[in-house]
C-alpha positions in Angstrom: -137.0 84.9 15.5 -138.4 81.8 17.2 -138.4 81.9 21.0 -136.2 79.3 22.7 -139.1 78.8 25.2 -140.9 76.9 22.5 -138.2 74.2 22.8 -138.3 73.9 26.6 -140.6 71.1 27.8 -142.5 72.1 30.9 -141.1 69.0 32.7 -137.6 70.4 32.1 -138.5 73.8 33.3 -140.2 72.6 36.5 -137.4 70.1 37.2 -134.8 72.9 36.9 -136.7 75.4 39.0 -137.5 72.8 41.7 -134.0 71.3 41.8 -131.9 71.5 44.9 -129.5 73.9 43.1 -132.3 76.4 42.2 -135.3 75.9 44.6 -137.3 78.7 43.1 -140.8 77.2 42.5 -141.9 77.4 46.1 -140.5 80.9 46.6 -142.2 82.1 43.5 -145.5 80.7 44.6 -145.1 82.4 48.0 -144.4 85.7 46.4 -147.5 85.4 44.2 -149.5 84.6 47.3 -148.1 87.7 48.9 -149.1 89.9 46.0 -152.6 88.4 46.1 -152.9 89.2 49.8 -151.7 92.8 49.4 -153.9 93.6 46.4 -156.9 91.3 46.9 -157.9 91.5 43.3 -161.2 90.5 41.7 -159.3 89.8 38.5 -155.6 88.8 38.0 -153.4 88.1 35.0 -150.3 86.0 35.3 -147.8 86.7 32.5 -145.5 83.8 31.7 -147.8 81.4 33.5 -145.7 78.3 32.5 -147.4 75.3 34.4 -149.5 77.4 36.7 -147.2 77.5 39.8 -149.0 79.3 42.5 -152.5 79.2 41.0 -153.6 77.1 44.0 -153.0 80.2 46.2 -155.9 82.1 44.5 -159.0 82.6 46.7 -161.9 81.9 44.3 -164.3 83.6 46.7 -162.4 86.8 46.0 -160.8 86.5 42.6 -163.4 85.7 39.9 -161.4 86.1 36.7 -157.9 84.5 36.2 -156.0 85.2 33.0 -152.9 83.2 32.1 -150.6 84.2 29.2 -147.6 82.3 27.8 -145.7 82.0 24.6 -145.7 78.2 24.7 -149.1 76.6 23.8 -148.2 73.3 25.4 -147.8 75.0 28.8 -151.3 76.4 28.5 -152.7 73.0 27.7 -151.1 71.6 30.9 -152.5 74.5 33.0 -156.0 73.9 31.5 -155.8 70.2 32.6 -154.2 70.9 36.0 -156.6 73.6 37.1 -160.1 72.9 35.7 -161.6 74.0 39.1 -160.6 77.6 38.7 -163.6 79.6 37.7 -163.2 82.2 35.0 -159.8 80.8 33.8 -158.7 82.4 30.5 -155.6 81.1 28.8 -154.0 83.0 25.9 -151.0 82.1 23.8 -149.1 85.4 23.1 -145.5 86.6 22.6 -145.6 89.6 25.0 -142.4 90.9 23.6 -144.1 91.6 20.4 -147.9 91.3 20.5 -150.3 93.7 22.1 -152.7 91.7 24.2 -156.3 92.4 23.2 -157.6 91.6 26.7 -159.8 93.5 29.1 -157.6 95.0 31.9 -157.4 93.3 35.3 -157.0 94.4 38.9 -153.6 92.7 39.3 -150.9 91.8 36.7 -148.2 89.5 38.0 -145.0 88.8 36.1 -142.2 86.7 37.8 -138.8 86.3 36.2 -140.3 87.3 32.8 -138.6 90.6 31.9 -135.2 88.9 32.2 -136.1 86.9 29.1 -138.1 89.5 27.2 -136.4 92.8 28.2 -138.2 95.8 29.7 -139.4 97.3 26.4 -142.5 96.1 24.6 -143.2 93.3 27.1 -143.4 95.9 30.0 -145.5 98.2 27.8 -147.9 95.3 27.2 -148.0 94.4 30.9 -148.8 98.0 31.9 -151.6 98.1 29.3 -153.3 95.2 31.1 -153.5 97.0 34.5 -156.8 98.6 35.1 -156.9 102.2 36.5 -156.2 102.0 40.2 -155.0 98.4 39.7 -151.7 96.8 40.6 -148.6 95.5 38.9 -146.5 92.9 40.7 -143.0 92.1 39.4 -140.5 89.6 40.6 -136.9 90.0 39.5 -133.7 88.0 40.1 -131.1 90.0 41.9 -127.5 89.9 40.6 -125.0 87.7 42.4 -121.2 88.2 42.5 -120.5 84.4 42.8 -123.4 82.6 40.9 -124.3 82.5 37.3 -127.6 84.2 36.3 -128.9 80.8 34.9 -127.9 78.0 37.2 -126.3 75.0 35.5 -128.5 72.0 35.6 -128.9 68.6 33.9 -131.7 70.1 31.7 -130.0 71.1 28.4 -133.0 72.9 27.1 -132.8 75.4 30.0 -129.2 76.1 29.3 -130.3 77.2 25.8 -132.0 80.2 27.4 -128.8 81.7 28.6 -128.1 83.8 25.5 -131.4 85.7 25.9 -131.4 86.1 29.7 -130.4 89.5 31.1 -130.8 90.8 34.6 -133.0 93.9 35.1 -132.2 96.7 37.6 -135.0 96.8 40.2 -134.1 100.4 41.1 -134.1 101.5 37.4 -137.4 99.7 36.8 -139.0 101.3 39.8 -138.0 104.7 38.7 -139.4 104.1 35.2 -142.7 102.9 36.6 -143.0 106.0 38.9 -142.6 108.2 35.8 -145.5 106.3 34.1 -147.9 106.8 36.9 -147.3 103.7 39.0 -146.5 104.2 42.7 -144.6 101.5 44.6 -146.6 100.3 47.6 -144.5 97.3 48.6 -141.2 95.8 47.9 -138.9 93.2 49.5 -135.9 90.9 48.8 -136.3 87.2 49.4 -133.0 85.2 49.9 -132.9 81.7 48.4 -131.2 78.6 49.7 -129.2 78.6 46.5 -127.4 81.8 47.5 -129.4 83.9 45.0 -132.2 86.3 45.9 -135.4 87.5 44.4 -136.8 91.1 44.5 -140.6 91.7 44.4 -142.2 95.1 43.9 -145.9 95.9 43.9 -147.0 99.1 42.1 -150.4 100.8 42.0 -151.5 102.5 38.8 -153.0 106.0 39.2 -156.7 106.2 38.5 -156.0 108.9 35.9 -153.0 109.5 33.6 -150.1 111.5 35.1 -149.8 115.1 34.0 -147.4 115.6 31.0 
C-alpha cells in the first residue's frame, strides 16, 4: 500500500505544522535540541526528517555524523539543499514501517510524531535496531486531547488525507515496552502547546548488553 506521505508536498506539511492553529514546528525543534543537550551524541539519526526542522540545533563540533531517514524522496532532496554545511550528512529514503535499515548504529535516534503514523510495531523495531549499545532513543508523542481532534483541521487538504492512518500512542505503554527491551528512561516531560494540545518526550538509554531472558 502506497503511503499517503508521498502525496504531501513539504510546503503543505510545513505550512500546516507552523500555522497558528498548530504551532508545532518550533516546539519540535526545541525538543530535539533538548535531546541533543541531554545525550551529547557523536552521531544522530532523525527518523521522519521531513524538511530538516531542528537540524540547525546540531553542534557540528560534537556531532560528526547525521543520518536523516524519510519515506518521501523529495523531502530528502530539500534537506540536502537546505543543509549542505552539515558534515557527515547521510540521507536515506526508507519506509521504516516495513524496511530494515541497513545502517551503522548511532548514539542517538530521534523520532518525533512518527509512531502515530506508522504504529509501534515494525517501525519501533527498526528504530531500536539503530541505537548503538549504551546509546539513546528520543521519542516525541502527541498526547490525547478531550476537546481537540488528533489531526488539526487546516487549509492543506493533503494533510487531512493522513487522518485515516494517524493513531495516538500511549506514552506509558510505550515506556513499559521499552523497559522490557533493555531501554531505561532517563528523562521525560510534557510540553503544552499554544493550540491547547501537548507533546510528550521521553529519552531512553539502551543497555550496553542485552537484558537477561
